[in-house]
C-alpha positions in Angstrom: 0.0 0.0 0.0 1.4 3.4 -1.0 0.7 6.5 1.0 1.6 10.1 0.8 2.1 12.6 3.6 -0.5 15.1 4.3 0.2 18.6 3.0 0.6 21.5 5.6 -1.9 24.2 5.0 -2.1 27.7 6.3 -3.9 27.8 9.7 -6.5 30.5 9.1 -7.9 32.2 12.2 -11.5 31.4 13.4 -12.1 35.2 13.2 -11.4 35.3 9.4 -13.1 31.9 8.8 -16.4 32.7 10.6 -17.8 35.7 8.7 -20.3 37.9 10.6 -23.8 38.0 9.1 -25.6 41.0 7.9 -24.7 44.2 9.7 -27.1 46.4 11.5 -26.1 49.2 9.1 -26.7 51.9 11.7 -30.1 50.5 12.7 -31.3 48.5 15.6 -29.7 45.1 16.5 -31.8 43.5 19.2 -29.8 40.9 21.1 -32.5 39.1 23.1 -31.1 36.4 25.2 -33.5 33.7 26.7 -34.2 34.8 29.3 -33.7 38.3 27.9 -30.6 39.2 29.8 -27.2 40.6 28.9 -26.9 41.9 25.4 -24.0 42.4 23.0 -22.2 45.7 22.4 -24.0 46.2 19.1 -27.3 45.5 20.8 -26.5 48.3 23.2 -26.0 50.8 20.3 -22.3 50.4 19.4 -21.4 50.4 15.7 -20.1 46.9 15.1 -20.7 45.6 11.6 -19.7 42.0 12.4 -21.6 41.7 15.7 -24.5 39.2 15.4 -27.6 39.7 17.5 -30.2 37.2 18.5 -33.6 37.6 16.7 -34.2 40.9 15.0 -32.2 43.5 13.2 -33.9 46.7 12.0 -32.2 48.7 9.3 -32.6 52.5 8.6 -34.8 51.5 5.6 -37.2 49.6 7.9 -36.0 46.2 6.6 -36.3 43.7 9.4 -33.7 41.0 9.3 -34.8 38.0 11.3 -32.2 35.6 12.6 -33.0 31.9 12.1 -31.0 29.3 13.9 -32.7 26.2 12.3 -31.7 24.7 9.0 -34.0 25.0 5.9 -34.4 21.5 4.5 -37.2 22.0 2.1 -40.2 22.0 4.6 -40.4 25.8 5.0 -38.8 26.1 8.4 -37.1 29.4 7.6 -40.1 31.1 6.3 -42.4 29.6 9.0 -40.1 30.8 11.9 -39.7 34.2 10.3 -43.5 34.5 10.2 -43.8 33.7 13.8 -41.2 36.4 14.7 -42.8 39.0 12.3 -46.2 38.3 13.7 -45.2 39.4 17.2 -42.8 42.1 15.9 -45.7 43.5 13.8 -43.4 44.6 11.0 -44.2 44.9 7.3 -43.8 41.3 5.9 -42.7 42.8 2.5 -39.7 44.2 4.2 -38.6 40.9 6.0 -35.2 39.3 5.2 -33.5 36.3 6.7 -30.2 36.4 8.6 -27.9 33.4 9.0 -26.4 32.1 12.3 -23.3 30.0 12.6 -22.7 27.5 15.5 -19.7 29.4 16.5 -21.8 32.6 16.8 -24.3 30.7 18.9 -21.5 29.3 21.3 -20.0 32.8 21.6 -23.4 34.2 22.6 -23.8 31.5 25.3 -26.2 29.5 23.1 -28.7 32.4 22.9 -30.3 30.5 20.0 -30.5 27.3 21.9 -30.8 24.1 19.8 -29.7 24.6 16.1 -30.7 21.0 15.1 -33.5 20.6 12.5 -35.3 17.3 11.9 -38.9 16.9 10.5 -41.2 19.4 12.2 -38.8 20.1 15.1 -37.5 23.4 13.7 -40.8 25.1 14.3 -42.4 22.8 17.0 -39.3 23.1 19.3 -38.7 26.8 19.1 -42.0 28.6 18.3 -42.5 29.9 21.8 -39.1 31.6 22.3 -38.7 33.0 18.8 -42.2 34.6 19.2 -41.0 36.1 22.5 -38.0 37.5 20.6 -40.3 39.3 18.2 -42.6 40.6 20.8 -39.7 41.9 23.0 -38.3 43.7 19.9 -41.7 45.3 19.3 -42.0 46.5 22.9 -38.5 48.1 22.8 -39.4 49.9 19.5 -42.7 51.2 21.0 -40.9 52.3 24.1 -38.3 54.2 22.1 -41.0 56.1 20.2 -42.9 56.9 23.4 -39.7 58.3 24.9 -39.1 60.4 21.8 -42.6 61.9 22.0 -42.9 61.9 25.8 -46.2 60.0 25.8 -47.2 56.8 27.6 -46.3 53.7 25.6 -49.8 52.5 26.1 -51.2 55.2 23.8 -49.2 53.9 20.9 -50.2 51.3 18.3 -48.1 49.6 15.6 -49.0 48.0 12.3 -46.6 46.9 9.5 -43.7 48.5 11.2 -45.4 52.0 11.6 -45.8 53.3 15.1 -48.8 55.7 15.5 -49.9 58.1 18.4 -53.5 58.7 17.4 -54.0 61.4 19.9 -51.4 63.7 18.4 -51.5 62.3 14.9 -47.8 61.5 14.9 -46.3 58.5 13.4 -42.9 57.0 12.8 -41.3 53.9 11.5 -39.2 51.2 13.1 -36.1 52.3 11.1 -36.3 55.8 12.6 -36.5 54.7 16.3 -34.2 51.7 16.0 -31.0 53.3 17.2 -32.8 54.6 20.4 -34.5 51.3 21.0 -31.1 49.5 20.9 -30.1 51.4 24.0 -33.1 50.3 26.1 -33.0 47.3 28.4 -34.8 44.2 27.1 -38.2 43.7 28.7 -38.7 41.2 31.5 -39.9 38.0 29.8 -42.8 37.8 32.3 -44.1 41.1 31.0 -44.4 39.7 27.4 -47.9 38.7 26.3 -47.9 36.8 23.0 -50.7 37.3 20.4 -53.7 35.0 20.4 -53.4 32.7 17.3 -56.9 33.7 16.3 -55.5 37.2 15.7 -52.5 36.2 13.5 -52.2 37.9 10.2 -48.8 36.6 9.1 -48.0 33.4 11.0 -49.6 30.3 9.7 -50.7 32.1 6.5 -49.7 31.0 2.9 -46.8 33.5 2.3 -44.3 33.5 -0.4 -41.2 31.6 0.9 -38.2 33.6 1.7 -35.6 30.9 0.9 -36.5 30.2 -2.8 -35.2 33.2 -4.9 -31.5 32.9 -4.1 -31.5 29.2 -4.7 -32.9 29.9 -8.2 -30.7 32.9 -9.2 -27.4 31.5 -8.1 -26.8 34.1 -5.2 -27.1 31.4 -2.4 -23.8 30.7 -0.8 -23.3 27.1 0.3 -20.4 25.6 2.2 -18.9 24.2 -0.9 -18.5 27.8 -2.2 -16.0 28.6 0.5 -12.6 29.5 -0.8 -9.4 30.2 1.2 -5.8 30.8 0.0 -4.1 27.4 -0.8 -7.1 25.6 0.0 -7.2 21.8 -0.8 -10.2 19.6 -1.4 -10.7 16.0 -0.5 -13.0 13.3 -2.0 -13.5 10.2 0.3 -14.7 6.7 -0.4 -15.6 4.3 2.4 -16.1 0.6 2.3 -19.1 -0.3 0.2 -20.1 -2.9 2.8 -20.8 -2.2 6.5 -18.0 -3.5 8.6 -15.6 -3.8 5.6 -12.0 -2.7 5.8 -9.6 -1.0 3.3 -7.2 -3.7 2.1 -5.0 -1.8 -0.5 -4.9 0.9 -3.2 -2.6 1.6 -6.0 -1.6 5.3 -6.0 0.6 5.0 -9.0 -2.4 4.8 -11.3 -3.3 8.4 -10.6 0.2 9.8 -10.2 0.9 12.9 -12.3 -2.8 14.0 -12.5 -3.1 17.8 -12.6 -3.7 19.3 -9.2 -3.7 16.0 -7.3 -1.7 16.1 -4.1 -1.9 12.5 -3.0 -3.9 9.7 -1.4 -4.7 9.5 2.3 -6.0 6.5 4.2 -8.8 7.5 6.6 -9.2 5.1 9.5 -9.2 1.5 8.5 -12.3 1.6 6.2 -11.9 4.6 4.0 -9.5 6.3 1.6 -9.4 9.9 0.2 -7.8 11.8 -2.6 -6.6 15.4 -2.0 -6.5 17.8 -4.9 -6.6 21.6 -5.5 -10.3 21.4 -6.6 -13.0 19.0 -5.5 -13.7 17.7 -9.0 -10.1 16.8 -9.6 -10.1 15.0 -6.3 -13.3 13.1 -7.1 -12.1 12.2 -10.6 -8.8 10.9 -9.3 -10.6 8.9 -6.5 -12.9 7.3 -9.1 -9.8 6.2 -11.1 -8.0 4.9 -8.0 -7.8 1.1 -7.9 -9.0 0.1 -4.5 -9.3 -3.4 -2.9 -11.6 -3.9 0.0 -11.9 -6.7 2.5 -15.7 -6.6 2.7 -16.0 -9.1 5.6 -19.0 -11.1 6.6 -21.3 -8.3 5.7 -20.8 -9.1 2.0 -23.0 -12.2 2.4 -26.0 -10.1 3.5 -28.7 -9.1 1.1 -32.3 -7.8 1.2 -33.4 -11.5 1.2 -31.3 -12.4 4.2 -32.2 -9.4 6.2 -36.0 -10.1 5.5 -35.5 -13.7 6.7 -33.9 -12.5 9.8 -36.7 -10.1 10.6 -39.3 -12.9 10.0 -37.3 -15.1 12.4 -37.5 -12.4 15.0 -41.3 -12.5 14.9 -41.4 -16.0 16.2 -38.2 -16.3 18.1 -38.5 -17.1 21.9 -35.0 -16.2 23.0 -32.7 -13.2 22.9 -35.1 -11.1 20.9 -34.6 -7.9 23.0 -31.5 -7.3 25.2 -32.5 -6.8 28.8 -36.2 -6.5 28.1 -38.7 -9.3 29.0 -42.1 -7.6 29.4 -45.2 -9.8 28.9 -45.6 -12.6 26.4 -46.0 -11.2 22.9 -46.4 -14.6 21.1 -49.1 -15.7 23.5 -50.9 -12.4 23.1 -50.7 -12.5 19.3 -52.0 -16.2 19.3 -55.1 -15.2 21.3 -55.8 -12.0 19.4 -59.2 -11.5 17.8 -57.6 -9.9 14.7 -54.1 -10.3 13.4 -52.4 -7.8 11.2 
C-alpha cells in the first residue's frame, strides 16, 4: 500500500473563517437572550458591523432581518419561523429578510439561539414559543423608544406593518427611525411579554411566499462548497461499500501525475481519500484509483437475508430484545381476535 504525507496548509484564524452575518447598518440590533438578559455591544448601540444579535435587526430603511437558527431542509422552516417572529414584531412582511447564524456565533453568545438542530417538524415545533418572544420583545422596545421620543405613555401607541402611531397627536414614525434609540433600552422582562392569540394572526400560519426560494434559483445562495481560502485543498473520500468492511490496499501509482492532485490519504481502517486543488479533480482521481476492499462477513448479507432475519425475529423465543422481557408477545398474538 502506498501512502503520501498530508500537506501542511495555512492555519487560518477562526475570526477570518467565521464571517459575521448582515450588519445592523446603523439601525437596531436586538440581542435578546433567553431569558432576555445581557446583550452584546451592538445591541447596546455600538457600531459593530460584524456583531450578530439574536432575533431581530432593523435597518434604517425599515427592513427587518430576522435571525433563524434552524436549517432549511425544504419544509419551509425558515419562512415559518420568520412568520412567527414577524407576527409578534408587527413589522411589514414585505420588508422581512432572513439572517444566518453559525454554530460558532451561537456558542460565543452563550447559546442564545439554543438548539440549532433541524429534523422533520422540530424546527418550528421546538422553538416557536421563544422566537415569538423575541419578536414581541423587539416590538416592545421599539414602541418604548417612540414613546420616549414623543414623551407619551407607551400604552397610547399602536403599531402595524412597522409604523408606530400616536392617534391622539396624529404623529407616526417607522421602526427604522427609532431603531437606534430602541437599541439602548434594556430588554423587557420575559414575564411582561404577552404573545398574540393565534386567532388574531395575520402573518404566522398564512400561505406566504417563501423567503428561501429566490436565491436558490438565481445563483446567489452561498453554500459551504462555495468557501474558498488561500491555498485551500479539497478531498473526496470513499468508504467501504459494505458495512464492517476494511480497506485492504490501493494503487496510488495509477493516478500519479494528474493535474492538481496532491496524493492519497487512508482514513481510518475503512476509507481512503484523494486530496487535490479542486474537488472535481479529487473526485475524478478517486474514481480512477484502484481500491481493494476486505468486505468481511457483511458481504454475504442481502435484502433476502435481512428479510429472513426479521421474519425469524417475529417467532423467536430467545434473545429477541436485550435486557427486556415484558409480557408474552407470542401468546398475546396467538389469542388476538384480529391479526395484522
